[in-house]
mmCIF file of the C-alpha atoms, coordinates in Angstrom:
data_MODEL
# 
_entry.id   MODEL 
# 
loop_
_atom_site.group_PDB 
_atom_site.id 
_atom_site.type_symbol 
_atom_site.label_atom_id 
_atom_site.label_alt_id 
_atom_site.label_comp_id 
_atom_site.label_asym_id 
_atom_site.label_entity_id 
_atom_site.label_seq_id 
_atom_site.pdbx_PDB_ins_code 
_atom_site.Cartn_x 
_atom_site.Cartn_y 
_atom_site.Cartn_z 
_atom_site.occupancy 
_atom_site.B_iso_or_equiv 
_atom_site.pdbx_formal_charge 
_atom_site.auth_seq_id 
_atom_site.auth_comp_id 
_atom_site.auth_asym_id 
_atom_site.auth_atom_id 
_atom_site.pdbx_PDB_model_num 
ATOM 1   C CA . MET A 1 1   ? -130.994 -7.155  -136.212 1.00 0.00 ? 1   MET A CA 1 
ATOM 2   C CA . ALA A 1 2   ? -132.393 -7.789  -132.789 1.00 0.00 ? 2   ALA A CA 1 
ATOM 3   C CA . ALA A 1 3   ? -133.536 -11.528 -131.909 1.00 0.00 ? 3   ALA A CA 1 
ATOM 4   C CA . ARG A 1 4   ? -137.342 -11.657 -131.538 1.00 0.00 ? 4   ARG A CA 1 
ATOM 5   C CA . ARG A 1 5   ? -138.685 -13.055 -128.508 1.00 0.00 ? 5   ARG A CA 1 
ATOM 6   C CA . PHE A 1 6   ? -141.959 -14.684 -128.082 1.00 0.00 ? 6   PHE A CA 1 
ATOM 7   C CA . ASN A 1 7   ? -144.193 -15.333 -125.059 1.00 0.00 ? 7   ASN A CA 1 
ATOM 8   C CA . GLU A 1 8   ? -144.455 -19.242 -125.146 1.00 0.00 ? 8   GLU A CA 1 
ATOM 9   C CA . THR A 1 9   ? -148.211 -19.161 -124.100 1.00 0.00 ? 9   THR A CA 1 
ATOM 10  C CA . ASP A 1 10  ? -148.867 -16.965 -127.356 1.00 0.00 ? 10  ASP A CA 1 
ATOM 11  C CA . ILE A 1 11  ? -147.502 -19.592 -129.884 1.00 0.00 ? 11  ILE A CA 1 
ATOM 12  C CA . ASP A 1 12  ? -150.057 -22.263 -130.750 1.00 0.00 ? 12  ASP A CA 1 
ATOM 13  C CA . PHE A 1 13  ? -147.310 -25.236 -131.423 1.00 0.00 ? 13  PHE A CA 1 
ATOM 14  C CA . ASP A 1 14  ? -150.155 -27.760 -132.017 1.00 0.00 ? 14  ASP A CA 1 
ATOM 15  C CA . GLY A 1 15  ? -151.926 -25.500 -134.410 1.00 0.00 ? 15  GLY A CA 1 
ATOM 16  C CA . ILE A 1 16  ? -148.711 -24.724 -136.262 1.00 0.00 ? 16  ILE A CA 1 
ATOM 17  C CA . ASP A 1 17  ? -147.593 -28.483 -136.144 1.00 0.00 ? 17  ASP A CA 1 
ATOM 18  C CA . GLY A 1 18  ? -150.919 -29.515 -137.713 1.00 0.00 ? 18  GLY A CA 1 
ATOM 19  C CA . GLU A 1 19  ? -150.812 -27.113 -140.313 1.00 0.00 ? 19  GLU A CA 1 
ATOM 20  C CA . LEU A 1 20  ? -147.207 -28.050 -141.115 1.00 0.00 ? 20  LEU A CA 1 
ATOM 21  C CA . ALA A 1 21  ? -148.147 -31.571 -141.089 1.00 0.00 ? 21  ALA A CA 1 
ATOM 22  C CA . LYS A 1 22  ? -150.830 -31.062 -143.918 1.00 0.00 ? 22  LYS A CA 1 
ATOM 23  C CA . LEU A 1 23  ? -148.103 -29.373 -146.509 1.00 0.00 ? 23  LEU A CA 1 
ATOM 24  C CA . ALA A 1 24  ? -147.498 -31.228 -149.465 1.00 0.00 ? 24  ALA A CA 1 
ATOM 25  C CA . PRO A 1 25  ? -144.148 -31.008 -151.122 1.00 0.00 ? 25  PRO A CA 1 
ATOM 26  C CA . PRO A 1 26  ? -143.807 -29.480 -154.578 1.00 0.00 ? 26  PRO A CA 1 
ATOM 27  C CA . LYS A 1 27  ? -144.469 -31.650 -157.604 1.00 0.00 ? 27  LYS A CA 1 
ATOM 28  C CA . LEU A 1 28  ? -141.539 -31.870 -159.987 1.00 0.00 ? 28  LEU A CA 1 
ATOM 29  C CA . SER A 1 29  ? -141.700 -32.325 -163.711 1.00 0.00 ? 29  SER A CA 1 
ATOM 30  C CA . LEU A 1 30  ? -139.639 -35.078 -165.493 1.00 0.00 ? 30  LEU A CA 1 
ATOM 31  C CA . LYS A 1 31  ? -137.261 -32.088 -166.838 1.00 0.00 ? 31  LYS A CA 1 
ATOM 32  C CA . ASP A 1 32  ? -136.881 -30.673 -163.356 1.00 0.00 ? 32  ASP A CA 1 
ATOM 33  C CA . VAL A 1 33  ? -135.920 -34.391 -161.987 1.00 0.00 ? 33  VAL A CA 1 
ATOM 34  C CA . LEU A 1 34  ? -133.481 -34.733 -164.967 1.00 0.00 ? 34  LEU A CA 1 
ATOM 35  C CA . ASP A 1 35  ? -132.133 -31.229 -164.739 1.00 0.00 ? 35  ASP A CA 1 
ATOM 36  C CA . ARG A 1 36  ? -131.170 -31.797 -161.164 1.00 0.00 ? 36  ARG A CA 1 
ATOM 37  C CA . LEU A 1 37  ? -129.484 -35.189 -161.850 1.00 0.00 ? 37  LEU A CA 1 
ATOM 38  C CA . ARG A 1 38  ? -127.943 -34.001 -165.343 1.00 0.00 ? 38  ARG A CA 1 
ATOM 39  C CA . ASP A 1 39  ? -124.349 -33.069 -164.148 1.00 0.00 ? 39  ASP A CA 1 
ATOM 40  C CA . ARG A 1 40  ? -123.996 -36.214 -162.378 1.00 0.00 ? 40  ARG A CA 1 
ATOM 41  C CA . MET A 1 41  ? -125.099 -38.347 -165.093 1.00 0.00 ? 41  MET A CA 1 
ATOM 42  C CA . VAL A 1 42  ? -122.992 -36.887 -167.703 1.00 0.00 ? 42  VAL A CA 1 
ATOM 43  C CA . GLU A 1 43  ? -120.068 -37.085 -165.119 1.00 0.00 ? 43  GLU A CA 1 
ATOM 44  C CA . GLN A 1 44  ? -120.832 -40.644 -165.112 1.00 0.00 ? 44  GLN A CA 1 
ATOM 45  C CA . ARG A 1 45  ? -121.180 -41.032 -168.923 1.00 0.00 ? 45  ARG A CA 1 
ATOM 46  C CA . ALA A 1 46  ? -117.714 -39.266 -169.689 1.00 0.00 ? 46  ALA A CA 1 
ATOM 47  C CA . ARG A 1 47  ? -116.543 -42.345 -167.090 1.00 0.00 ? 47  ARG A CA 1 
ATOM 48  C CA . GLY A 1 48  ? -117.840 -44.968 -169.417 1.00 0.00 ? 48  GLY A CA 1 
ATOM 49  C CA . VAL A 1 49  ? -121.161 -45.540 -167.795 1.00 0.00 ? 49  VAL A CA 1 
ATOM 50  C CA . THR A 1 50  ? -123.833 -46.358 -170.493 1.00 0.00 ? 50  THR A CA 1 
ATOM 51  C CA . VAL A 1 51  ? -127.094 -44.419 -170.933 1.00 0.00 ? 51  VAL A CA 1 
ATOM 52  C CA . ALA A 1 52  ? -128.733 -47.979 -170.407 1.00 0.00 ? 52  ALA A CA 1 
ATOM 53  C CA . GLN A 1 53  ? -127.497 -48.313 -167.099 1.00 0.00 ? 53  GLN A CA 1 
ATOM 54  C CA . MET A 1 54  ? -128.649 -44.939 -166.113 1.00 0.00 ? 54  MET A CA 1 
ATOM 55  C CA . HIS A 1 55  ? -132.224 -45.600 -167.352 1.00 0.00 ? 55  HIS A CA 1 
ATOM 56  C CA . GLU A 1 56  ? -132.299 -48.863 -165.431 1.00 0.00 ? 56  GLU A CA 1 
ATOM 57  C CA . VAL A 1 57  ? -131.317 -46.893 -162.307 1.00 0.00 ? 57  VAL A CA 1 
ATOM 58  C CA . LEU A 1 58  ? -133.907 -44.206 -163.070 1.00 0.00 ? 58  LEU A CA 1 
ATOM 59  C CA . LYS A 1 59  ? -136.745 -46.831 -163.957 1.00 0.00 ? 59  LYS A CA 1 
ATOM 60  C CA . ALA A 1 60  ? -136.029 -48.532 -160.751 1.00 0.00 ? 60  ALA A CA 1 
ATOM 61  C CA . ARG A 1 61  ? -136.609 -45.226 -158.734 1.00 0.00 ? 61  ARG A CA 1 
ATOM 62  C CA . GLY A 1 62  ? -140.031 -44.772 -160.541 1.00 0.00 ? 62  GLY A CA 1 
ATOM 63  C CA . ILE A 1 63  ? -138.654 -42.180 -163.025 1.00 0.00 ? 63  ILE A CA 1 
ATOM 64  C CA . GLU A 1 64  ? -140.230 -43.235 -166.382 1.00 0.00 ? 64  GLU A CA 1 
ATOM 65  C CA . ILE A 1 65  ? -138.211 -42.011 -169.870 1.00 0.00 ? 65  ILE A CA 1 
ATOM 66  C CA . GLY A 1 66  ? -137.148 -43.842 -172.721 1.00 0.00 ? 66  GLY A CA 1 
ATOM 67  C CA . GLU A 1 67  ? -133.659 -44.631 -173.284 1.00 0.00 ? 67  GLU A CA 1 
ATOM 68  C CA . ARG A 1 68  ? -133.249 -42.559 -176.653 1.00 0.00 ? 68  ARG A CA 1 
ATOM 69  C CA . SER A 1 69  ? -134.810 -39.701 -174.619 1.00 0.00 ? 69  SER A CA 1 
ATOM 70  C CA . LEU A 1 70  ? -132.726 -39.851 -171.865 1.00 0.00 ? 70  LEU A CA 1 
ATOM 71  C CA . LYS A 1 71  ? -129.571 -39.878 -174.229 1.00 0.00 ? 71  LYS A CA 1 
ATOM 72  C CA . ALA A 1 72  ? -130.963 -36.753 -176.078 1.00 0.00 ? 72  ALA A CA 1 
ATOM 73  C CA . PHE A 1 73  ? -131.490 -35.062 -173.076 1.00 0.00 ? 73  PHE A CA 1 
ATOM 74  C CA . LEU A 1 74  ? -127.827 -35.854 -171.734 1.00 0.00 ? 74  LEU A CA 1 
ATOM 75  C CA . ASP A 1 75  ? -126.554 -34.571 -175.234 1.00 0.00 ? 75  ASP A CA 1 
ATOM 76  C CA . LYS A 1 76  ? -128.600 -31.407 -175.586 1.00 0.00 ? 76  LYS A CA 1 
ATOM 77  C CA . GLY A 1 77  ? -130.044 -30.604 -172.142 1.00 0.00 ? 77  GLY A CA 1 
ATOM 78  C CA . GLU A 1 78  ? -133.562 -30.703 -173.441 1.00 0.00 ? 78  GLU A CA 1 
ATOM 79  C CA . LEU A 1 79  ? -136.401 -33.537 -173.671 1.00 0.00 ? 79  LEU A CA 1 
ATOM 80  C CA . PRO A 1 80  ? -136.988 -34.309 -177.253 1.00 0.00 ? 80  PRO A CA 1 
ATOM 81  C CA . GLY A 1 81  ? -140.418 -33.386 -178.708 1.00 0.00 ? 81  GLY A CA 1 
ATOM 82  C CA . ARG A 1 82  ? -141.123 -31.176 -176.204 1.00 0.00 ? 82  ARG A CA 1 
ATOM 83  C CA . LYS A 1 83  ? -142.151 -27.487 -177.454 1.00 0.00 ? 83  LYS A CA 1 
ATOM 84  C CA . THR A 1 84  ? -142.009 -24.343 -175.255 1.00 0.00 ? 84  THR A CA 1 
ATOM 85  C CA . ALA A 1 85  ? -144.498 -21.661 -175.300 1.00 0.00 ? 85  ALA A CA 1 
ATOM 86  C CA . LYS A 1 86  ? -142.458 -19.735 -177.811 1.00 0.00 ? 86  LYS A CA 1 
ATOM 87  C CA . GLY A 1 87  ? -141.603 -22.679 -179.963 1.00 0.00 ? 87  GLY A CA 1 
ATOM 88  C CA . ALA A 1 88  ? -145.081 -23.518 -180.137 1.00 0.00 ? 88  ALA A CA 1 
ATOM 89  C CA . ALA A 1 89  ? -146.204 -20.175 -181.104 1.00 0.00 ? 89  ALA A CA 1 
ATOM 90  C CA . GLN A 1 90  ? -143.562 -20.169 -183.861 1.00 0.00 ? 90  GLN A CA 1 
ATOM 91  C CA . ALA A 1 91  ? -144.392 -23.266 -184.921 1.00 0.00 ? 91  ALA A CA 1 
ATOM 92  C CA . ALA A 1 92  ? -148.111 -22.294 -185.382 1.00 0.00 ? 92  ALA A CA 1 
ATOM 93  C CA . GLU A 1 93  ? -147.118 -19.227 -187.016 1.00 0.00 ? 93  GLU A CA 1 
ATOM 94  C CA . THR A 1 94  ? -144.983 -20.969 -189.495 1.00 0.00 ? 94  THR A CA 1 
ATOM 95  C CA . GLU A 1 95  ? -148.142 -23.535 -190.384 1.00 0.00 ? 95  GLU A CA 1 
ATOM 96  C CA . SER A 1 96  ? -150.464 -20.562 -190.916 1.00 0.00 ? 96  SER A CA 1 
ATOM 97  C CA . GLY A 1 97  ? -148.112 -19.027 -192.919 1.00 0.00 ? 97  GLY A CA 1 
ATOM 98  C CA . GLY A 1 98  ? -147.404 -15.714 -191.275 1.00 0.00 ? 98  GLY A CA 1 
ATOM 99  C CA . ASP A 1 99  ? -149.381 -13.439 -189.246 1.00 0.00 ? 99  ASP A CA 1 
ATOM 100 C CA . PRO A 1 100 ? -152.176 -15.278 -187.336 1.00 0.00 ? 100 PRO A CA 1 
ATOM 101 C CA . PHE A 1 101 ? -154.401 -12.237 -187.453 1.00 0.00 ? 101 PHE A CA 1 
# 
């Protein structure tokens, strides 16, 4: 692939820099954060680090999650009490006694 070349006078560096400065990083859900940390936390747990210790580290960094929820997440890879869209639809169907129509 040939390298692209630009004329310096054709590039609005100040404009690009200003727009880049306005960009906000994406927001992560609690599950996203925990998913990224899960391998390390499971590894640490295998070494004998307690869920309470990991909870304190997360809490100190502004990641709010209960100890019991963290333990359940480490055990199953899912946050407790959180229904997926598919799971919620199945639960609604079960509650209504079958076909919702």
